[in-house]
ROTI-583660 format. One record per residue (C-alpha): residue number from 0; residue in one letter; x, y, z. Coordinates in nm, 3 decimals, padded with zeros to 5 digits. Layout:
N
ATOM, NUM, A, X, Y, Z $
...
% end
This chain:
460
ATOM, 0, M, 00.116, 10.494, 07.613 $
ATOM, 1, G, 00.011, 10.808, 07.796 $
ATOM, 2, L, 00.148, 11.141, 07.678 $
ATOM, 3, T, 00.088, 11.339, 07.996 $
ATOM, 4, F, 00.407, 11.507, 08.119 $
ATOM, 5, D, 00.507, 11.398, 08.470 $
ATOM, 6, K, 00.662, 11.705, 08.629 $
ATOM, 7, N, 00.781, 11.503, 08.929 $
ATOM, 8, S, 00.989, 11.255, 08.727 $
ATOM, 9, Y, 01.321, 11.434, 08.685 $
ATOM, 10, E, 01.686, 11.428, 08.779 $
ATOM, 11, V, 01.872, 11.734, 08.906 $
ATOM, 12, K, 02.182, 11.795, 08.699 $
ATOM, 13, S, 02.444, 12.066, 08.672 $
ATOM, 14, I, 02.703, 12.180, 08.425 $
ATOM, 15, T, 02.992, 12.419, 08.477 $
ATOM, 16, V, 03.000, 12.722, 08.249 $
ATOM, 17, N, 03.279, 12.978, 08.283 $
ATOM, 18, G, 03.353, 12.858, 08.635 $
ATOM, 19, E, 02.991, 12.867, 08.754 $
ATOM, 20, D, 02.745, 12.583, 08.800 $
ATOM, 21, L, 02.422, 12.585, 08.602 $
ATOM, 22, V, 02.168, 12.369, 08.785 $
ATOM, 23, Y, 01.864, 12.233, 08.604 $
ATOM, 24, R, 01.596, 11.967, 08.614 $
ATOM, 25, A, 01.635, 11.706, 08.343 $
ATOM, 26, Y, 01.343, 11.510, 08.197 $
ATOM, 27, E, 01.494, 11.285, 07.932 $
ATOM, 28, G, 01.380, 11.026, 07.681 $
ATOM, 29, I, 01.010, 11.118, 07.691 $
ATOM, 30, P, 00.799, 10.977, 07.403 $
ATOM, 31, Y, 00.606, 11.255, 07.231 $
ATOM, 32, V, 00.384, 11.039, 07.005 $
ATOM, 33, E, 00.155, 10.743, 07.076 $
ATOM, 34, S, 00.279, 10.528, 06.785 $
ATOM, 35, P, 00.652, 10.591, 06.744 $
ATOM, 36, Q, 00.826, 10.432, 06.449 $
ATOM, 37, S, 01.169, 10.479, 06.604 $
ATOM, 38, E, 01.330, 10.510, 06.947 $
ATOM, 39, L, 01.452, 10.845, 06.819 $
ATOM, 40, Q, 01.106, 10.997, 06.866 $
ATOM, 41, V, 01.162, 11.120, 07.220 $
ATOM, 42, I, 01.204, 11.465, 07.367 $
ATOM, 43, N, 01.443, 11.590, 07.636 $
ATOM, 44, I, 01.309, 11.870, 07.854 $
ATOM, 45, Y, 01.532, 12.085, 08.073 $
ATOM, 46, I, 01.420, 12.347, 08.324 $
ATOM, 47, P, 01.668, 12.582, 08.497 $
ATOM, 48, E, 01.645, 12.601, 08.874 $
ATOM, 49, K, 01.686, 12.977, 08.850 $
ATOM, 50, S, 01.498, 13.189, 08.598 $
ATOM, 51, P, 01.377, 13.550, 08.575 $
ATOM, 52, Y, 01.048, 13.417, 08.434 $
ATOM, 53, K, 00.747, 13.322, 08.640 $
ATOM, 54, E, 00.592, 12.975, 08.631 $
ATOM, 55, G, 00.417, 12.932, 08.297 $
ATOM, 56, R, 00.596, 13.228, 08.139 $
ATOM, 57, M, 00.931, 13.076, 08.040 $
ATOM, 58, P, 01.000, 13.097, 07.666 $
ATOM, 59, I, 01.051, 12.746, 07.527 $
ATOM, 60, F, 01.363, 12.690, 07.319 $
ATOM, 61, L, 01.305, 12.408, 07.068 $
ATOM, 62, P, 01.634, 12.317, 06.893 $
ATOM, 63, N, 01.687, 12.030, 06.651 $
ATOM, 64, T, 02.008, 11.851, 06.555 $
ATOM, 65, V, 01.916, 11.760, 06.197 $
ATOM, 66, G, 02.200, 11.792, 05.945 $
ATOM, 67, G, 02.203, 11.676, 05.584 $
ATOM, 68, Y, 01.844, 11.562, 05.637 $
ATOM, 69, M, 01.983, 11.275, 05.845 $
ATOM, 70, P, 01.824, 11.168, 06.175 $
ATOM, 71, G, 01.872, 11.418, 06.456 $
ATOM, 72, K, 01.899, 11.286, 06.812 $
ATOM, 73, A, 01.738, 11.463, 07.106 $
ATOM, 74, D, 02.012, 11.697, 07.224 $
ATOM, 75, T, 02.152, 11.746, 07.574 $
ATOM, 76, P, 02.323, 12.038, 07.750 $
ATOM, 77, K, 02.697, 12.035, 07.698 $
ATOM, 78, V, 03.004, 12.257, 07.698 $
ATOM, 79, W, 03.252, 12.202, 07.416 $
ATOM, 80, E, 03.625, 12.149, 07.472 $
ATOM, 81, D, 03.698, 12.517, 07.404 $
ATOM, 82, G, 03.457, 12.616, 07.682 $
ATOM, 83, T, 03.175, 12.723, 07.451 $
ATOM, 84, P, 02.829, 12.622, 07.573 $
ATOM, 85, N, 02.596, 12.461, 07.320 $
ATOM, 86, S, 02.261, 12.614, 07.232 $
ATOM, 87, L, 02.075, 12.432, 07.509 $
ATOM, 88, V, 02.307, 12.564, 07.777 $
ATOM, 89, Q, 02.284, 12.915, 07.634 $
ATOM, 90, A, 01.905, 12.900, 07.655 $
ATOM, 91, L, 01.909, 12.763, 08.009 $
ATOM, 92, L, 02.143, 13.044, 08.114 $
ATOM, 93, R, 01.879, 13.289, 07.993 $
ATOM, 94, G, 01.619, 13.119, 08.209 $
ATOM, 95, Y, 01.441, 12.950, 07.920 $
ATOM, 96, M, 01.284, 12.607, 07.929 $
ATOM, 97, V, 01.447, 12.379, 07.671 $
ATOM, 98, A, 01.262, 12.111, 07.477 $
ATOM, 99, A, 01.491, 11.913, 07.246 $
ATOM, 100, P, 01.317, 11.649, 07.032 $
ATOM, 101, G, 01.474, 11.374, 06.826 $
ATOM, 102, L, 01.363, 11.375, 06.463 $
ATOM, 103, R, 01.369, 11.097, 06.206 $
ATOM, 104, G, 01.572, 11.142, 05.889 $
ATOM, 105, R, 01.688, 10.983, 05.569 $
ATOM, 106, G, 01.851, 10.639, 05.580 $
ATOM, 107, M, 01.631, 10.503, 05.859 $
ATOM, 108, K, 01.456, 10.168, 05.809 $
ATOM, 109, N, 01.217, 09.962, 06.017 $
ATOM, 110, E, 01.237, 09.589, 06.083 $
ATOM, 111, K, 01.057, 09.527, 05.751 $
ATOM, 112, G, 01.325, 09.716, 05.562 $
ATOM, 113, E, 01.091, 10.005, 05.482 $
ATOM, 114, N, 01.228, 10.359, 05.468 $
ATOM, 115, I, 01.081, 10.550, 05.762 $
ATOM, 116, G, 01.291, 10.867, 05.755 $
ATOM, 117, V, 01.194, 11.001, 05.412 $
ATOM, 118, A, 01.008, 11.331, 05.375 $
ATOM, 119, P, 00.803, 11.453, 05.549 $
ATOM, 120, A, 00.902, 11.242, 05.853 $
ATOM, 121, D, 01.142, 11.497, 06.000 $
ATOM, 122, I, 00.911, 11.798, 05.992 $
ATOM, 123, C, 00.617, 11.588, 06.111 $
ATOM, 124, D, 00.819, 11.479, 06.414 $
ATOM, 125, Y, 00.904, 11.844, 06.485 $
ATOM, 126, K, 00.535, 11.933, 06.466 $
ATOM, 127, A, 00.442, 11.641, 06.689 $
ATOM, 128, A, 00.686, 11.767, 06.953 $
ATOM, 129, V, 00.518, 12.109, 06.948 $
ATOM, 130, R, 00.180, 11.941, 06.987 $
ATOM, 131, Y, 00.311, 11.740, 07.282 $
ATOM, 132, L, 00.417, 12.061, 07.457 $
ATOM, 133, R, 00.080, 12.226, 07.398 $
ATOM, 134, Y, -00.101, 11.915, 07.516 $
ATOM, 135, N, 00.092, 11.947, 07.843 $
ATOM, 136, K, 00.076, 12.324, 07.881 $
ATOM, 137, E, -00.079, 12.291, 08.227 $
ATOM, 138, H, 00.205, 12.067, 08.347 $
ATOM, 139, I, 00.515, 12.252, 08.225 $
ATOM, 140, P, 00.659, 12.588, 08.336 $
ATOM, 141, G, 00.715, 12.699, 07.979 $
ATOM, 142, D, 00.484, 12.926, 07.780 $
ATOM, 143, T, 00.361, 12.723, 07.483 $
ATOM, 144, E, 00.269, 13.048, 07.305 $
ATOM, 145, K, 00.637, 13.146, 07.308 $
ATOM, 146, I, 00.807, 12.852, 07.136 $
ATOM, 147, I, 01.134, 12.934, 06.957 $
ATOM, 148, S, 01.259, 12.679, 06.702 $
ATOM, 149, N, 01.623, 12.666, 06.601 $
ATOM, 150, G, 01.830, 12.467, 06.353 $
ATOM, 151, T, 02.118, 12.478, 06.106 $
ATOM, 152, S, 02.135, 12.367, 05.740 $
ATOM, 153, A, 01.870, 12.097, 05.694 $
ATOM, 154, G, 01.787, 12.171, 06.058 $
ATOM, 155, G, 01.742, 12.533, 05.953 $
ATOM, 156, A, 01.499, 12.406, 05.692 $
ATOM, 157, M, 01.308, 12.225, 05.969 $
ATOM, 158, S, 01.288, 12.550, 06.164 $
ATOM, 159, A, 01.173, 12.740, 05.854 $
ATOM, 160, L, 00.905, 12.479, 05.784 $
ATOM, 161, L, 00.786, 12.484, 06.144 $
ATOM, 162, G, 00.761, 12.862, 06.123 $
ATOM, 163, T, 00.555, 12.867, 05.803 $
ATOM, 164, T, 00.331, 12.558, 05.805 $
ATOM, 165, G, 00.155, 12.584, 06.140 $
ATOM, 166, N, -00.158, 12.364, 06.161 $
ATOM, 167, H, -00.171, 12.302, 05.786 $
ATOM, 168, P, -00.389, 12.004, 05.688 $
ATOM, 169, D, -00.130, 11.864, 05.444 $
ATOM, 170, Y, 00.059, 11.711, 05.737 $
ATOM, 171, E, -00.238, 11.575, 05.930 $
ATOM, 172, P, -00.242, 11.219, 05.788 $
ATOM, 173, Y, 00.128, 11.178, 05.865 $
ATOM, 174, L, 00.082, 11.311, 06.218 $
ATOM, 175, D, -00.211, 11.075, 06.271 $
ATOM, 176, A, 00.004, 10.782, 06.157 $
ATOM, 177, I, 00.256, 10.836, 06.436 $
ATOM, 178, G, -00.003, 10.912, 06.701 $
ATOM, 179, A, 00.058, 11.283, 06.746 $
ATOM, 180, V, -00.189, 11.448, 06.981 $
ATOM, 181, K, -00.464, 11.669, 06.842 $
ATOM, 182, E, -00.324, 12.011, 06.919 $
ATOM, 183, R, -00.190, 12.319, 06.739 $
ATOM, 184, D, 00.166, 12.307, 06.601 $
ATOM, 185, D, 00.224, 12.673, 06.512 $
ATOM, 186, I, 00.512, 12.850, 06.690 $
ATOM, 187, F, 00.611, 13.199, 06.803 $
ATOM, 188, Y, 00.960, 13.246, 06.652 $
ATOM, 189, A, 01.172, 13.055, 06.400 $
ATOM, 190, S, 01.552, 13.085, 06.402 $
ATOM, 191, C, 01.692, 12.948, 06.075 $
ATOM, 192, Y, 02.067, 12.922, 06.019 $
ATOM, 193, C, 02.168, 12.861, 05.654 $
ATOM, 194, P, 01.845, 12.674, 05.573 $
ATOM, 195, I, 01.867, 12.432, 05.281 $
ATOM, 196, I, 01.521, 12.498, 05.136 $
ATOM, 197, N, 01.331, 12.538, 04.809 $
ATOM, 198, L, 01.504, 12.225, 04.687 $
ATOM, 199, E, 01.311, 12.194, 04.362 $
ATOM, 200, H, 01.455, 12.529, 04.249 $
ATOM, 201, A, 01.792, 12.512, 04.424 $
ATOM, 202, D, 01.972, 12.359, 04.124 $
ATOM, 203, A, 01.866, 12.646, 03.898 $
ATOM, 204, A, 01.955, 12.907, 04.160 $
ATOM, 205, Y, 02.300, 12.755, 04.205 $
ATOM, 206, E, 02.372, 12.775, 03.834 $
ATOM, 207, W, 02.246, 13.132, 03.805 $
ATOM, 208, E, 02.498, 13.226, 04.071 $
ATOM, 209, F, 02.799, 13.019, 03.962 $
ATOM, 210, F, 02.753, 12.987, 03.585 $
ATOM, 211, G, 03.091, 13.033, 03.413 $
ATOM, 212, L, 03.290, 12.917, 03.716 $
ATOM, 213, W, 03.387, 12.563, 03.630 $
ATOM, 214, D, 03.622, 12.476, 03.917 $
ATOM, 215, C, 03.454, 12.306, 04.214 $
ATOM, 216, H, 03.638, 12.393, 04.535 $
ATOM, 217, Q, 03.580, 12.133, 04.802 $
ATOM, 218, G, 03.777, 11.961, 05.075 $
ATOM, 219, K, 03.882, 11.611, 05.167 $
ATOM, 220, Y, 03.940, 11.482, 05.517 $
ATOM, 221, I, 04.263, 11.288, 05.572 $
ATOM, 222, P, 04.224, 11.075, 05.887 $
ATOM, 223, P, 04.503, 11.055, 06.148 $
ATOM, 224, E, 04.616, 10.705, 06.049 $
ATOM, 225, H, 04.712, 10.839, 05.706 $
ATOM, 226, T, 04.889, 11.154, 05.825 $
ATOM, 227, G, 05.091, 11.013, 06.113 $
ATOM, 228, E, 04.977, 11.308, 06.325 $
ATOM, 229, E, 04.626, 11.446, 06.344 $
ATOM, 230, G, 04.342, 11.445, 06.094 $
ATOM, 231, K, 04.315, 11.741, 05.861 $
ATOM, 232, W, 04.116, 11.883, 05.571 $
ATOM, 233, V, 04.296, 11.942, 05.244 $
ATOM, 234, P, 04.159, 12.146, 04.951 $
ATOM, 235, V, 04.039, 11.960, 04.644 $
ATOM, 236, V, 03.958, 12.130, 04.312 $
ATOM, 237, R, 03.767, 11.943, 04.043 $
ATOM, 238, Q, 03.694, 12.056, 03.688 $
ATOM, 239, M, 03.341, 12.031, 03.553 $
ATOM, 240, T, 03.290, 11.838, 03.230 $
ATOM, 241, E, 03.161, 11.988, 02.905 $
ATOM, 242, E, 02.831, 11.811, 02.962 $
ATOM, 243, Q, 02.802, 11.963, 03.309 $
ATOM, 244, K, 02.870, 12.308, 03.164 $
ATOM, 245, K, 02.581, 12.258, 02.921 $
ATOM, 246, V, 02.355, 12.152, 03.207 $
ATOM, 247, S, 02.463, 12.461, 03.399 $
ATOM, 248, E, 02.346, 12.690, 03.121 $
ATOM, 249, E, 02.009, 12.515, 03.088 $
ATOM, 250, L, 01.945, 12.532, 03.461 $
ATOM, 251, K, 02.058, 12.894, 03.481 $
ATOM, 252, N, 01.798, 12.994, 03.223 $
ATOM, 253, Q, 01.523, 12.831, 03.430 $
ATOM, 254, F, 01.592, 13.043, 03.736 $
ATOM, 255, A, 01.520, 13.386, 03.590 $
ATOM, 256, L, 01.178, 13.265, 03.472 $
ATOM, 257, Y, 01.105, 13.116, 03.814 $
ATOM, 258, V, 01.190, 13.445, 03.985 $
ATOM, 259, K, 00.971, 13.639, 03.742 $
ATOM, 260, N, 00.676, 13.407, 03.801 $
ATOM, 261, L, 00.702, 13.458, 04.179 $
ATOM, 262, G, 00.594, 13.819, 04.124 $
ATOM, 263, L, 00.792, 13.951, 04.421 $
ATOM, 264, T, 00.853, 14.318, 04.497 $
ATOM, 265, D, 01.091, 14.506, 04.722 $
ATOM, 266, A, 00.983, 14.730, 05.011 $
ATOM, 267, L, 00.903, 15.012, 04.767 $
ATOM, 268, G, 00.693, 14.793, 04.541 $
ATOM, 269, V, 00.958, 14.756, 04.268 $
ATOM, 270, P, 00.930, 14.418, 04.090 $
ATOM, 271, L, 01.223, 14.189, 04.164 $
ATOM, 272, V, 01.364, 14.021, 03.853 $
ATOM, 273, L, 01.687, 13.877, 03.721 $
ATOM, 274, E, 01.831, 13.982, 03.387 $
ATOM, 275, E, 02.140, 13.879, 03.194 $
ATOM, 276, E, 02.337, 14.176, 03.326 $
ATOM, 277, G, 02.190, 14.182, 03.673 $
ATOM, 278, G, 01.840, 14.288, 03.765 $
ATOM, 279, T, 01.665, 14.427, 04.071 $
ATOM, 280, L, 01.690, 14.101, 04.268 $
ATOM, 281, R, 02.068, 14.099, 04.226 $
ATOM, 282, D, 02.077, 14.464, 04.333 $
ATOM, 283, L, 01.888, 14.372, 04.649 $
ATOM, 284, L, 02.131, 14.091, 04.722 $
ATOM, 285, C, 02.423, 14.333, 04.685 $
ATOM, 286, W, 02.255, 14.568, 04.933 $
ATOM, 287, Y, 02.245, 14.288, 05.191 $
ATOM, 288, I, 02.610, 14.197, 05.133 $
ATOM, 289, L, 02.712, 14.561, 05.168 $
ATOM, 290, Q, 02.522, 14.578, 05.496 $
ATOM, 291, S, 02.721, 14.277, 05.613 $
ATOM, 292, A, 03.051, 14.435, 05.509 $
ATOM, 293, D, 02.958, 14.761, 05.680 $
ATOM, 294, E, 02.879, 14.576, 06.002 $
ATOM, 295, A, 03.215, 14.398, 05.980 $
ATOM, 296, V, 03.392, 14.734, 05.951 $
ATOM, 297, K, 03.206, 14.861, 06.258 $
ATOM, 298, Q, 03.333, 14.553, 06.444 $
ATOM, 299, G, 03.689, 14.654, 06.358 $
ATOM, 300, E, 03.758, 14.419, 06.068 $
ATOM, 301, N, 03.997, 14.534, 05.793 $
ATOM, 302, L, 03.827, 14.481, 05.456 $
ATOM, 303, E, 04.095, 14.642, 05.239 $
ATOM, 304, P, 04.214, 14.302, 05.104 $
ATOM, 305, Y, 03.871, 14.243, 04.949 $
ATOM, 306, G, 03.913, 14.396, 04.606 $
ATOM, 307, W, 03.548, 14.355, 04.514 $
ATOM, 308, L, 03.446, 14.610, 04.777 $
ATOM, 309, L, 03.464, 14.987, 04.722 $
ATOM, 310, A, 03.519, 15.206, 05.026 $
ATOM, 311, R, 03.479, 15.581, 05.040 $
ATOM, 312, G, 03.529, 15.798, 05.345 $
ATOM, 313, G, 03.577, 15.495, 05.565 $
ATOM, 314, E, 03.246, 15.340, 05.454 $
ATOM, 315, I, 03.172, 15.050, 05.220 $
ATOM, 316, V, 02.964, 15.203, 04.940 $
ATOM, 317, A, 02.966, 14.957, 04.648 $
ATOM, 318, M, 03.068, 14.610, 04.535 $
ATOM, 319, D, 03.148, 14.417, 04.220 $
ATOM, 320, Y, 02.897, 14.130, 04.214 $
ATOM, 321, Q, 03.089, 13.910, 03.969 $
ATOM, 322, M, 03.410, 13.946, 04.168 $
ATOM, 323, Y, 03.219, 13.861, 04.485 $
ATOM, 324, I, 03.091, 13.535, 04.333 $
ATOM, 325, K, 03.444, 13.446, 04.217 $
ATOM, 326, Y, 03.568, 13.519, 04.568 $
ATOM, 327, R, 03.303, 13.283, 04.711 $
ATOM, 328, T, 03.400, 13.007, 04.460 $
ATOM, 329, R, 03.177, 12.727, 04.335 $
ATOM, 330, M, 03.153, 12.420, 04.555 $
ATOM, 331, K, 02.910, 12.185, 04.376 $
ATOM, 332, D, 02.889, 12.064, 04.017 $
ATOM, 333, T, 02.566, 12.020, 03.822 $
ATOM, 334, P, 02.303, 11.948, 03.925 $
ATOM, 335, A, 02.391, 12.051, 04.277 $
ATOM, 336, F, 02.097, 11.886, 04.454 $
ATOM, 337, D, 01.901, 11.652, 04.227 $
ATOM, 338, K, 02.175, 11.443, 04.065 $
ATOM, 339, F, 02.100, 11.245, 03.751 $
ATOM, 340, N, 02.242, 10.937, 03.929 $
ATOM, 341, L, 02.044, 10.996, 04.251 $
ATOM, 342, T, 02.347, 11.030, 04.477 $
ATOM, 343, T, 02.269, 11.338, 04.687 $
ATOM, 344, P, 02.126, 11.346, 05.041 $
ATOM, 345, E, 01.821, 11.520, 04.896 $
ATOM, 346, N, 01.758, 11.234, 04.653 $
ATOM, 347, E, 01.741, 11.005, 04.955 $
ATOM, 348, L, 01.517, 11.250, 05.140 $
ATOM, 349, F, 01.254, 11.216, 04.866 $
ATOM, 350, G, 01.246, 10.839, 04.865 $
ATOM, 351, N, 00.940, 10.645, 04.978 $
ATOM, 352, T, 00.884, 10.328, 05.175 $
ATOM, 353, V, 01.020, 10.106, 04.895 $
ATOM, 354, H, 01.235, 10.336, 04.679 $
ATOM, 355, E, 01.543, 10.457, 04.862 $
ATOM, 356, R, 01.609, 10.752, 04.631 $
ATOM, 357, R, 01.399, 10.955, 04.387 $
ATOM, 358, H, 01.412, 11.271, 04.180 $
ATOM, 359, F, 01.236, 11.590, 04.286 $
ATOM, 360, T, 01.286, 11.811, 03.978 $
ATOM, 361, E, 01.137, 11.748, 03.635 $
ATOM, 362, Y, 01.469, 11.841, 03.474 $
ATOM, 363, S, 01.671, 11.572, 03.653 $
ATOM, 364, H, 01.393, 11.318, 03.617 $
ATOM, 365, K, 01.401, 11.377, 03.242 $
ATOM, 366, H, 01.780, 11.336, 03.233 $
ATOM, 367, S, 01.801, 11.054, 03.487 $
ATOM, 368, C, 02.079, 10.806, 03.416 $
ATOM, 369, S, 01.951, 10.567, 03.683 $
ATOM, 370, N, 01.595, 10.523, 03.558 $
ATOM, 371, G, 01.497, 10.714, 03.868 $
ATOM, 372, E, 01.138, 10.769, 03.969 $
ATOM, 373, M, 00.987, 11.109, 04.048 $
ATOM, 374, A, 00.868, 11.196, 04.397 $
ATOM, 375, E, 00.504, 11.292, 04.440 $
ATOM, 376, P, 00.422, 11.665, 04.415 $
ATOM, 377, L, 00.277, 11.675, 04.767 $
ATOM, 378, Q, 00.590, 11.522, 04.921 $
ATOM, 379, I, 00.804, 11.785, 04.747 $
ATOM, 380, K, 00.568, 12.064, 04.850 $
ATOM, 381, M, 00.571, 11.966, 05.217 $
ATOM, 382, M, 00.948, 12.021, 05.235 $
ATOM, 383, N, 00.940, 12.374, 05.091 $
ATOM, 384, P, 00.839, 12.653, 05.332 $
ATOM, 385, M, 00.785, 12.891, 05.040 $
ATOM, 386, E, 00.487, 12.683, 04.931 $
ATOM, 387, Y, 00.299, 12.777, 05.249 $
ATOM, 388, V, 00.381, 13.145, 05.301 $
ATOM, 389, S, 00.077, 13.274, 05.109 $
ATOM, 390, D, -00.151, 12.989, 05.220 $
ATOM, 391, E, -00.401, 13.124, 05.475 $
ATOM, 392, R, -00.450, 12.778, 05.621 $
ATOM, 393, A, -00.088, 12.781, 05.744 $
ATOM, 394, V, -00.023, 12.983, 06.058 $
ATOM, 395, K, 00.309, 13.163, 06.035 $
ATOM, 396, A, 00.543, 13.242, 06.324 $
ATOM, 397, Q, 00.527, 13.599, 06.451 $
ATOM, 398, H, 00.890, 13.642, 06.350 $
ATOM, 399, I, 01.130, 13.446, 06.129 $
ATOM, 400, R, 01.506, 13.505, 06.149 $
ATOM, 401, I, 01.729, 13.385, 05.863 $
ATOM, 402, R, 02.108, 13.384, 05.860 $
ATOM, 403, H, 02.316, 13.272, 05.561 $
ATOM, 404, G, 02.693, 13.328, 05.583 $
ATOM, 405, A, 02.846, 13.561, 05.327 $
ATOM, 406, I, 03.083, 13.281, 05.220 $
ATOM, 407, D, 02.835, 12.992, 05.249 $
ATOM, 408, R, 02.825, 12.800, 04.917 $
ATOM, 409, D, 02.614, 12.500, 05.016 $
ATOM, 410, T, 02.321, 12.663, 04.840 $
ATOM, 411, S, 02.283, 12.981, 04.638 $
ATOM, 412, V, 02.273, 13.316, 04.817 $
ATOM, 413, F, 01.949, 13.382, 04.628 $
ATOM, 414, I, 01.759, 13.102, 04.803 $
ATOM, 415, P, 01.727, 13.269, 05.147 $
ATOM, 416, L, 01.672, 13.605, 04.979 $
ATOM, 417, L, 01.367, 13.481, 04.787 $
ATOM, 418, F, 01.229, 13.324, 05.104 $
ATOM, 419, A, 01.271, 13.646, 05.302 $
ATOM, 420, V, 01.115, 13.866, 05.033 $
ATOM, 421, L, 00.819, 13.629, 04.996 $
ATOM, 422, L, 00.762, 13.649, 05.371 $
ATOM, 423, Q, 00.781, 14.029, 05.360 $
ATOM, 424, N, 00.539, 14.045, 05.069 $
ATOM, 425, N, 00.292, 13.840, 05.272 $
ATOM, 426, G, 00.315, 14.050, 05.585 $
ATOM, 427, V, 00.532, 13.814, 05.791 $
ATOM, 428, S, 00.795, 13.974, 06.015 $
ATOM, 429, V, 01.134, 13.854, 05.889 $
ATOM, 430, D, 01.499, 13.940, 05.950 $
ATOM, 431, L, 01.756, 13.830, 05.690 $
ATOM, 432, A, 02.131, 13.886, 05.706 $
ATOM, 433, Y, 02.447, 13.744, 05.547 $
ATOM, 434, P, 02.699, 13.751, 05.835 $
ATOM, 435, W, 03.051, 13.842, 05.728 $
ATOM, 436, G, 03.306, 13.561, 05.720 $
ATOM, 437, K, 03.056, 13.291, 05.811 $
ATOM, 438, W, 03.040, 12.971, 05.609 $
ATOM, 439, H, 02.783, 12.689, 05.642 $
ATOM, 440, M, 02.738, 12.702, 06.017 $
ATOM, 441, G, 02.498, 12.808, 06.289 $
ATOM, 442, D, 02.435, 12.912, 06.650 $
ATOM, 443, Y, 02.709, 13.177, 06.633 $
ATOM, 444, D, 02.487, 13.463, 06.753 $
ATOM, 445, L, 02.213, 13.298, 06.958 $
ATOM, 446, E, 02.239, 13.572, 07.220 $
ATOM, 447, K, 02.087, 13.807, 06.963 $
ATOM, 448, V, 01.802, 13.563, 06.910 $
ATOM, 449, F, 01.729, 13.556, 07.281 $
ATOM, 450, D, 01.766, 13.934, 07.311 $
ATOM, 451, E, 01.514, 13.976, 07.032 $
ATOM, 452, V, 01.267, 13.732, 07.184 $
ATOM, 453, D, 01.288, 13.908, 07.520 $
ATOM, 454, S, 01.237, 14.252, 07.367 $
ATOM, 455, M, 00.950, 14.172, 07.134 $
ATOM, 456, E, 00.634, 14.363, 07.208 $
ATOM, 457, A, 00.429, 14.046, 07.201 $
ATOM, 458, Y, 00.630, 13.899, 07.486 $
ATOM, 459, K, 00.602, 14.183, 07.734 $
% end
């Protein structure tokens, strides 16, 4: 199978956005590896008929649709029922070339019954797509030195990994196995919405944040056939058991030591640590949350109902951390990610060809109630972008943008903070924010991503 892009094999399509037609060339279902393991391993390429960029200079928007570490299909331009354009349409409107690859994910099996979507399949597919674009740089109008990845949740993790592991040899055997071309896979810019990362320390981080809050606030979907009208979500509150409370305390104690061993510092060189009554890392988190609140006030939002915020002279000046965490509420019981009974999406992510689910933390492996096996250290490493930030063999993106909603409880607020600080400490340009009122969601401010890309010195 040849992997040369045929620029003459396209269909002209259009989509109506706000009453106007967006016309573009569509190249769909293109294999990006020589030895695909799944029909999912194709890429859709879209090129706007009108663009302010010259041939060969279009930024390339590279979104993924991965969620929950499940397979992510190659996306297509669409406008939602409320008239909102999806990320691909937004990029095309800016004159960008769009390259949307499908990525394998957990739960996939081949005809032999082997698991083919376990880690690191998803990130290797993402890398292979980048390599395909570079291999065809003379045949596409996009600038392969200006690739912008984008994803949400586990897809945000894919974007974070792509932005931190460029060209690293750890992935080479897996890329060879699927027939990826021999090219570079580093990128220019990584946009990461609520990335679910650092999984081997996420359980401990979650308990540091929510220790002492024993109610798990979740939701349950009631389908239309059971309501007589339309489907709806109803709140569900579950109480943690005494055993889970004990586990919470043990995991909580692990996190402070982990943070200390990272040896991180703030912009002034002050060591970042966690202590029983707070610590400098918690102070830094509060600073970010206050910045978010201040921005919300500037946008006209009334924050008086939030009793954990202190305003003075019309400005938000302080916050009560403990009250903020209570306001956020706990969502997951213990352990949040590596369950003793191997029932989380992440347990499935770390399976192998024959074992569907495995542990990825020593703590849960030790306490396994399912006689679960432990994933290999390299497999775990390859799914954690923090493992590659200080590795000189990994080429980092010129800029990494991280957004984690101020009310997002799918992982601890400390997880993106540690990632951002580690990037800063290693000289990587990074922008972290906790947008006010946002939960576990993404793509809500892509215009700012595109504005930033267009204004960056390196792009002029």
